[in-house]
C-alpha positions as CSV (number, residue, x, y, z in Angstrom):
1,M,0.0,0.0,0.0
2,I,1.3,3.5,-0.9
3,K,1.3,6.0,1.9
4,V,0.4,9.6,1.2
5,T,1.1,12.5,3.4
6,T,0.6,16.3,3.1
7,T,3.1,19.1,3.1
8,D,1.2,21.7,5.1
9,D,1.1,22.6,8.8
10,P,-1.2,20.0,10.3
11,M,-2.9,22.6,12.5
12,Y,-3.8,24.7,9.5
13,P,-3.9,22.4,6.5
14,R,-5.4,24.9,4.1
15,S,-3.8,24.1,0.7
16,R,-3.2,20.5,0.3
17,R,-0.4,19.0,-1.8
18,S,-0.3,15.2,-1.7
19,T,3.0,13.4,-1.8
20,V,4.0,9.8,-1.8
21,V,6.2,8.9,1.1
22,P,9.9,8.5,0.0
23,L,11.7,5.2,-0.3
24,S,15.4,4.5,0.3
25,L,17.6,2.4,-1.8
26,A,17.8,-0.1,1.1
27,E,14.0,-0.4,1.2
28,I,13.9,-1.1,-2.5
29,Q,16.8,-3.6,-2.3
30,S,15.1,-5.5,0.6
31,G,12.8,-7.3,-1.8
32,D,9.7,-6.6,0.2
33,L,8.1,-4.5,-2.5
34,Q,5.9,-6.4,-5.0
35,E,4.8,-5.1,-8.4
36,G,1.0,-4.7,-8.7
37,Q,-1.7,-2.2,-8.2
38,Y,0.6,0.4,-6.5
39,L,4.0,-0.3,-7.9
40,D,5.9,-0.9,-11.2
41,F,9.6,-1.6,-11.7
42,K,11.3,-0.6,-15.0
43,R,14.7,-1.6,-16.1
44,Q,15.1,1.5,-18.2
45,I,13.1,4.1,-20.2
46,D,14.5,5.3,-23.6
47,L,13.2,8.9,-23.7
48,D,14.3,9.2,-27.4
49,Q,11.9,6.4,-28.5
50,P,8.3,7.5,-29.1
51,A,6.9,4.1,-28.3
52,A,8.7,4.0,-24.9
53,K,7.3,7.4,-24.0
54,V,3.7,6.3,-24.9
55,R,4.1,3.2,-22.7
56,L,5.4,5.4,-19.8
57,L,2.4,7.8,-20.2
58,D,0.0,4.8,-20.3
59,D,1.5,3.5,-17.0
60,V,1.3,6.9,-15.3
61,V,-2.3,7.4,-16.6
62,A,-3.3,4.0,-15.4
63,F,-2.0,4.7,-11.9
64,L,-3.5,8.2,-11.8
65,N,-6.9,6.7,-12.6
66,R,-6.6,4.1,-9.9
67,G,-4.9,5.9,-6.9
68,A,-1.6,6.6,-5.2
69,A,1.3,4.6,-6.7
70,R,4.9,4.8,-7.8
71,I,7.1,3.7,-10.8
72,I,10.8,2.9,-10.0
73,V,13.1,3.2,-13.0
74,G,16.5,1.4,-12.9
75,V,15.5,-1.9,-11.3
76,E,15.7,-5.4,-12.7
77,E,12.9,-7.5,-11.3
78,R,12.1,-11.2,-11.1
79,A,8.5,-12.3,-10.5
80,G,7.6,-8.8,-9.7
81,R,10.3,-8.3,-6.9
82,F,13.6,-6.6,-6.8
83,E,16.5,-8.6,-8.3
84,S,19.2,-5.9,-9.0
85,F,19.8,-2.3,-9.7
86,R,20.5,-1.1,-13.2
87,P,21.8,2.4,-12.4
88,I,21.2,5.3,-14.9
89,E,24.2,7.4,-15.9
90,G,24.2,11.1,-16.8
91,D,22.9,14.3,-15.2
92,A,20.3,13.1,-12.8
93,D,18.5,16.4,-12.3
94,K,18.3,17.0,-16.1
95,I,16.9,13.6,-16.8
96,A,14.4,13.8,-13.9
97,L,13.2,17.2,-15.2
98,R,12.9,15.9,-18.7
99,L,10.9,12.9,-17.6
100,Q,8.6,15.1,-15.4
101,T,8.0,17.5,-18.3
102,I,7.1,14.6,-20.6
103,I,4.6,13.4,-18.0
104,Q,3.0,16.8,-17.4
105,D,2.9,17.7,-21.1
106,G,1.6,14.2,-22.1
107,I,-1.3,13.8,-19.8
108,T,-4.6,15.7,-19.4
109,P,-5.6,17.1,-17.0
110,T,-2.1,17.9,-15.9
111,P,-1.0,15.8,-12.9
112,V,0.6,18.6,-11.0
113,D,1.6,16.5,-7.9
114,V,3.6,13.8,-9.7
115,D,7.3,14.0,-8.7
116,V,10.3,12.4,-10.4
117,V,13.0,12.0,-7.8
118,P,16.6,10.7,-8.4
119,L,18.0,8.3,-5.8
120,H,21.8,8.2,-6.0
121,G,23.9,5.1,-5.5
122,E,27.6,4.3,-6.0
123,S,27.5,3.9,-9.7
124,G,24.7,6.1,-10.8
125,F,21.1,6.7,-9.9
126,I,17.6,5.4,-10.2
127,L,14.4,7.3,-10.6
128,D,11.4,7.2,-8.2
129,I,8.3,8.5,-10.0
130,R,5.9,9.3,-7.2
131,I,2.2,9.4,-8.2
132,P,-0.1,10.6,-5.3
133,S,-3.9,10.4,-5.6
134,H,-5.3,13.2,-7.8
135,I,-8.8,14.6,-7.9
136,G,-10.0,15.9,-11.3
137,G,-9.7,12.9,-13.5
138,P,-10.2,10.9,-15.6
139,F,-6.7,11.2,-16.9
140,M,-5.9,10.7,-20.6
141,N,-2.7,9.9,-22.5
142,R,-2.6,13.0,-24.9
143,V,-0.5,11.1,-27.4
144,T,-3.0,8.3,-28.0
145,G,-6.2,9.7,-26.5
146,G,-6.4,6.5,-24.3
147,Y,-7.9,6.2,-20.9
148,M,-6.2,3.4,-18.9
149,I,-6.6,2.1,-15.3
150,R,-4.4,-0.1,-13.2
151,S,-5.7,-3.6,-12.4
152,G,-3.2,-5.8,-10.5
153,S,0.0,-5.5,-12.5
154,R,-1.7,-4.7,-15.8
155,N,-3.1,-1.5,-17.5
156,L,-6.6,-2.0,-18.8
157,P,-8.8,0.4,-20.8
158,I,-11.5,2.0,-18.7
159,D,-14.8,0.4,-19.4
160,P,-17.5,2.7,-20.8
161,G,-19.7,2.9,-17.6
162,M,-16.7,3.9,-15.5
163,L,-15.5,6.4,-18.0
164,R,-18.9,8.1,-18.2
165,S,-19.0,8.3,-14.4
166,R,-15.6,10.0,-14.4
167,F,-16.7,12.7,-16.7
168,V,-19.5,13.9,-14.4
169,D,-19.6,17.6,-13.9
170,E,-18.3,18.6,-10.5
171,L,-21.1,21.1,-9.9
172,Q,-23.7,18.4,-10.7
173,W,-21.9,16.0,-8.4
174,L,-22.0,18.4,-5.4
175,R,-25.6,19.4,-6.1
176,T,-26.6,15.8,-6.3
177,L,-25.1,15.1,-2.9
178,D,-26.8,18.2,-1.4
179,Q,-30.2,17.0,-2.7
180,L,-29.8,13.4,-1.7
181,T,-28.6,14.4,1.8
182,A,-31.4,16.9,2.4
183,D,-34.0,14.3,1.2
184,E,-32.6,11.6,3.5
185,D,-32.4,14.0,6.5
186,A,-36.1,14.9,6.0
187,K,-37.1,11.2,5.7
188,L,-35.2,10.3,8.8
189,A,-36.7,13.2,10.9
190,A,-40.2,12.3,9.7
191,S,-39.8,8.6,10.5
192,N,-38.7,9.3,14.1
193,V,-36.4,6.2,13.8
194,V,-33.4,7.9,15.5
195,E,-33.0,10.5,18.1
196,Q,-32.2,13.9,16.6
197,G,-30.3,15.5,19.5
198,R,-26.7,16.6,19.0
199,S,-26.3,14.5,15.9
200,L,-23.4,14.1,13.6
201,R,-24.6,13.8,10.0
202,I,-22.4,12.7,7.2
203,G,-23.4,12.5,3.5
204,I,-21.1,10.7,1.1
205,L,-21.4,10.4,-2.7
206,P,-18.6,8.5,-4.5
207,R,-18.0,9.2,-8.1
208,E,-19.0,5.6,-8.8
209,H,-22.6,6.7,-8.0
210,F,-22.7,7.9,-11.6
211,D,-21.5,4.5,-13.0
212,H,-24.7,2.7,-13.8
213,L,-22.8,-0.5,-14.3
214,R,-21.5,-0.5,-10.7
215,R,-23.1,-3.2,-8.6
216,P,-24.8,-2.2,-5.3
217,F,-23.7,-3.2,-1.9
218,A,-24.7,-6.8,-1.2
219,Q,-24.3,-9.4,1.5
220,S,-24.2,-13.2,1.3
221,D,-27.5,-15.0,1.9
222,Y,-26.6,-16.3,5.3
223,V,-23.9,-13.9,6.7
224,R,-24.6,-10.3,7.5
225,S,-21.8,-7.7,7.1
226,S,-20.8,-5.7,10.2
227,A,-20.8,-1.9,10.0
228,P,-18.6,0.9,11.1
229,C,-20.0,2.4,14.4
230,F,-19.4,5.7,16.1
231,H,-20.4,5.0,19.7
232,E,-18.0,3.0,21.9
233,H,-19.0,-0.7,22.4
234,S,-21.7,-0.4,19.7
235,R,-21.9,-3.0,17.1
236,G,-24.4,-3.5,14.2
237,W,-25.0,-5.5,11.1
238,F,-26.5,-4.4,7.8
239,K,-30.1,-5.4,7.0
240,A,-31.9,-4.8,3.7
241,C,-34.3,-1.9,3.7
242,E,-36.0,0.3,1.1
243,D,-33.6,1.2,-1.7
244,G,-30.6,-0.3,0.0
245,H,-29.1,-1.5,3.3
246,Q,-28.9,0.0,6.8
247,V,-27.7,-0.6,10.3
248,L,-29.7,0.8,13.1
249,I,-28.2,0.8,16.6
250,H,-30.2,1.2,19.9
251,D,-29.3,1.6,23.5
252,L,-32.0,1.5,26.2
253,R,-34.1,4.0,24.3
254,S,-36.9,3.1,21.9
255,Q,-35.4,5.2,19.2
256,G,-32.1,4.4,17.6
257,I,-28.9,6.3,18.4
258,E,-27.0,5.6,15.3
259,R,-27.9,4.7,11.7
260,L,-25.8,4.1,8.6
261,F,-27.6,3.8,5.3
262,I,-26.1,2.7,2.0
263,R,-28.3,3.2,-1.0
264,D,-28.1,0.8,-3.9
265,D,-26.5,3.6,-6.0
266,W,-23.8,4.1,-3.3
267,F,-25.1,7.3,-1.8
268,I,-24.2,7.0,1.9
269,H,-25.9,8.7,4.8
270,A,-24.7,8.4,8.4
271,H,-26.6,9.8,11.4
272,V,-25.1,9.6,14.9
273,S,-27.2,10.8,17.8
274,F,-25.5,12.3,20.9
275,A,-22.2,12.5,19.1
276,L,-21.1,15.5,21.2
277,Q,-21.5,15.0,25.0
278,E,-21.5,17.3,28.0
279,R,-19.5,16.0,30.9
280,T,-21.8,17.3,33.6
281,G,-19.7,16.0,36.5
282,E,-16.7,17.8,35.1
283,G,-18.6,20.8,33.9
284,R,-17.0,20.7,30.4
285,L,-17.9,20.1,26.8
286,A,-16.3,16.9,25.5
287,L,-14.8,18.3,22.3
288,H,-11.6,16.3,22.6
289,E,-13.6,13.0,22.8
290,F,-15.8,14.2,19.9
291,E,-12.7,14.9,17.8
292,Q,-11.2,11.5,18.5
293,E,-14.4,9.6,17.8
294,S,-15.1,11.5,14.6
295,R,-11.7,10.8,13.2
296,R,-11.9,7.1,14.2
297,Y,-15.4,6.8,12.7
298,L,-14.4,8.5,9.4
299,Q,-11.4,6.2,9.2
300,S,-13.6,3.1,9.8
301,L,-16.0,4.3,7.0
302,S,-13.0,4.8,4.7
303,D,-11.7,1.3,5.5
304,F,-15.2,-0.1,4.9
305,L,-15.4,1.5,1.5
306,D,-11.9,0.2,0.6
307,E,-13.1,-3.3,1.4
308,Q,-16.1,-2.7,-0.9
309,E,-13.7,-1.5,-3.6
310,V,-15.4,1.9,-3.7
311,E,-12.4,4.1,-4.4
312,G,-13.8,7.5,-5.0
313,P,-13.0,10.4,-5.2
314,F,-15.8,11.3,-2.8
315,A,-18.1,14.3,-2.3
316,V,-18.6,14.7,1.4
317,T,-20.7,16.9,3.6
318,L,-20.6,17.1,7.4
319,A,-22.9,18.6,10.0
320,L,-23.3,18.7,13.7
321,Q,-27.0,19.5,14.2
322,S,-29.8,19.9,16.8
323,L,-27.4,21.4,19.3
324,G,-30.3,23.1,21.2
325,E,-32.4,20.0,21.6
326,A,-31.3,19.1,25.1
327,E,-32.0,21.3,28.2
328,H,-29.0,23.6,28.9
329,F,-26.9,22.3,26.0
330,H,-27.6,25.3,23.9
331,A,-25.6,27.3,26.4
332,W,-22.5,25.8,24.8
333,F,-23.6,27.0,21.3
334,K,-25.3,30.3,21.9
335,N,-25.3,31.5,18.3
336,T,-26.1,28.4,16.3
337,A,-27.9,25.1,16.5
338,T,-26.1,23.6,13.5
339,V,-22.4,23.6,12.5
340,R,-21.8,22.3,8.9
341,T,-19.7,22.3,5.8
342,L,-21.7,24.8,3.8
343,R,-20.5,23.3,0.5
344,P,-19.6,19.6,0.0
345,H,-15.9,18.9,-0.4
346,L,-14.3,16.7,-3.0
347,V,-11.7,14.5,-1.4
348,S,-9.7,11.4,-2.4
349,A,-10.6,9.7,0.9
350,I,-13.4,10.5,3.3
351,D,-11.0,10.5,6.3
352,D,-9.2,13.4,4.6
353,N,-7.2,15.3,7.2
354,V,-8.0,18.7,5.8
355,L,-11.7,18.1,5.7
356,I,-11.9,16.7,9.2
357,T,-9.5,19.3,10.7
358,D,-11.4,22.2,9.2
359,F,-14.8,20.9,10.3
360,L,-13.6,20.2,13.9
361,R,-12.1,23.7,14.1
362,K,-15.4,25.1,12.9
363,V,-17.2,23.2,15.7
364,R,-14.9,24.5,18.4
365,Q,-15.1,28.1,17.1
366,A,-18.9,27.9,17.1
367,S,-18.9,27.0,20.8
368,V,-18.4,29.3,23.7
369,L,-14.9,27.9,24.0
370,G,-14.0,29.6,20.7
């Protein structure tokens, strides 16, 4: 798995630039890396050969349309694992710049965060082409007009259904999420199925929602799938319901305190009652606990979607609502009953640190704690 980090101050991650975590020559030489969905070894690339440039662009496009990955040039492999180095000679910086220019000029839209980094050894250097996740695809090889996607260790043409979904207009995408979320909020409030007080609401719409060939979430006939849960010690299993599947979690109340709904078109709606607590014995608002549980919950939702091979990108909207429902609780939020992301965010993963940090900061600033 490729790890991705950000280059901004974690306290104020405003402008995000994704980067793939560096590798050392020793880590490459260890033999632990395996070619596949996230990695490709190349013995060499002849930049003066048009066919070689086309193949390289196909490889980068395929990875960009799949997710974070890397291509390492200057390695001989056997069965997809490191066998030996084949160092490159010449001006490392000049060759890396030329290769990066070919990638950026040869792919549309331009993959601005791809880096070509020389790793120097005793008799030359190898090149680490780092390909972080990019939003704004699908990506196309400008030379051939081809759209590829990585599948295992192969590049495959993107099927028509997936390709159509990747051309969806971003404004339409965000508006669709807003409408679906508002409709589900209203249905849930009218049904009185879950408590409304101090609820965290999350709306998620993966780009795959627009792929009409994408199969819905399904369970086996005799084994139910467990679901991500927000509240400590809670556990639930999906059951079929109108238009999809849901998990509904109760405590001692007649109404539920947590619901996760996955529609058959992969719209996802999560509602968590009493997500933010007041520690009455301590006389404090449990913002720290809310932050920890929110991050953990979004991470578990992200892991669940990974297991279902729903890879995004995702449009996401967050809200902390009904803050004045409980007696005295409105004193913590004197100027608002709802804190929300006014516009949905497009992110590569729903546990995106920028999205979560900005939302949590907004919650804190809306409270009397400022």
